C-alpha positions as CSV (number, residue, x, y, z in Angstrom):
1,M,-68.9,-196.8,-89.6
2,L,-65.4,-195.6,-88.8
3,Q,-66.9,-192.5,-87.1
4,S,-69.0,-194.5,-84.8
5,D,-66.0,-196.7,-83.9
6,L,-64.0,-193.6,-83.0
7,K,-66.8,-192.2,-80.9
8,S,-67.1,-195.5,-79.0
9,Q,-63.4,-195.3,-78.2
10,V,-63.2,-191.6,-77.5
11,L,-66.2,-191.3,-75.2
12,P,-64.9,-193.6,-72.5
13,M,-61.5,-191.9,-72.7
14,N,-63.2,-188.5,-72.3
15,D,-64.7,-189.8,-69.0
16,Q,-61.3,-190.8,-67.8
17,I,-59.8,-187.5,-68.8
18,Q,-62.5,-185.7,-66.9
19,E,-61.8,-187.8,-63.8
20,I,-58.1,-187.0,-64.0
21,I,-58.9,-183.3,-64.4
22,R,-61.2,-183.5,-61.4
23,L,-58.6,-185.2,-59.2
24,S,-55.9,-182.8,-60.3
25,D,-58.1,-179.8,-59.5
26,Y,-58.9,-181.3,-56.1
27,A,-55.1,-181.8,-55.4
28,I,-54.4,-178.2,-56.4
29,R,-57.2,-176.9,-54.2
30,K,-56.1,-179.0,-51.2
31,K,-52.5,-178.1,-51.9
32,C,-51.6,-181.8,-52.0
33,S,-48.0,-182.6,-52.7
34,G,-47.2,-184.6,-55.7
35,I,-49.5,-185.5,-58.6
36,M,-52.7,-187.1,-57.4
37,V,-53.5,-188.8,-60.7
38,P,-54.1,-192.6,-60.4
39,A,-51.3,-194.4,-62.2
40,E,-53.5,-197.0,-63.9
41,P,-55.9,-194.6,-65.7
42,L,-53.0,-192.3,-66.6
43,A,-51.1,-195.2,-68.1
44,Y,-54.2,-196.3,-70.1
45,L,-54.7,-192.8,-71.4
46,L,-51.1,-192.4,-72.5
47,S,-51.2,-195.8,-74.3
48,E,-54.4,-194.8,-76.0
49,V,-53.0,-191.4,-77.1
50,K,-50.0,-193.3,-78.6
51,R,-52.2,-195.8,-80.4
52,L,-54.4,-193.1,-81.8
53,Q,-51.4,-191.0,-83.0
54,T,-50.1,-194.1,-84.8
55,E,-53.5,-194.7,-86.4
56,C,-53.7,-191.0,-87.5
57,K,-50.2,-191.3,-89.1
58,E,-51.3,-194.4,-91.0
59,L,-54.5,-192.8,-92.2
60,E,-52.6,-189.6,-93.2
61,G,-50.1,-191.6,-95.2
62,V,-52.9,-193.3,-97.2
63,L,-54.8,-190.0,-97.7
64,K,-51.6,-188.4,-98.9
65,W,-51.0,-191.2,-101.4
66,Y,-54.5,-190.9,-102.8
67,A,-54.3,-187.1,-102.9
68,D,-51.0,-187.2,-104.8
69,K,-51.8,-186.2,-108.4
70,D,-48.9,-188.1,-109.8
71,N,-50.7,-191.3,-108.9
72,Y,-53.4,-190.3,-111.5
73,D,-51.0,-188.9,-114.1
74,P,-51.0,-190.9,-117.4
75,R,-47.2,-190.2,-117.6
76,H,-46.8,-193.0,-115.0
77,L,-48.5,-195.7,-117.1
78,D,-47.0,-199.1,-116.6
79,T,-46.4,-201.6,-119.5
80,F,-50.1,-202.7,-119.2
81,G,-51.5,-199.2,-119.4
82,Y,-52.3,-198.7,-115.8
83,I,-51.5,-195.7,-113.6
84,P,-50.7,-196.3,-109.9
85,I,-54.2,-195.5,-108.7
86,D,-55.7,-198.1,-111.1
87,K,-53.3,-200.8,-110.0
88,D,-54.0,-200.0,-106.3
89,E,-57.8,-200.5,-106.6
90,G,-58.3,-199.2,-103.1
91,K,-56.0,-201.8,-101.6
92,R,-54.0,-199.3,-99.5
93,A,-57.1,-197.9,-97.9
94,A,-58.5,-201.4,-97.3
95,D,-55.3,-202.5,-95.7
96,V,-55.1,-199.6,-93.3
97,L,-58.8,-199.9,-92.4
98,S,-58.4,-203.7,-91.8
99,H,-55.4,-203.0,-89.6
100,L,-57.3,-200.4,-87.6
101,K,-60.2,-202.8,-87.0
102,G,-57.8,-205.4,-85.7
């Protein structure tokens, strides 16, 4: 499900990126002065890049936590006999996924 969500977001961006490349190539060929990239699509792409970078950082943080062997180590048992991964019950992943879905 997450993969299809990402595809639905990336494909329209790819079209806009291709349009910017096409316009930039045209400007270079015609020796136009200045950058001939429309401001609105460029601003949108930059905001999407920033949003996706933030999402990647959030996902990376959760993956690192789940990959940390200390979170599975019985030396970290709490007073009830739970290790951090037991207490979490997938909540970190669910929280990030919920946030990403909006």
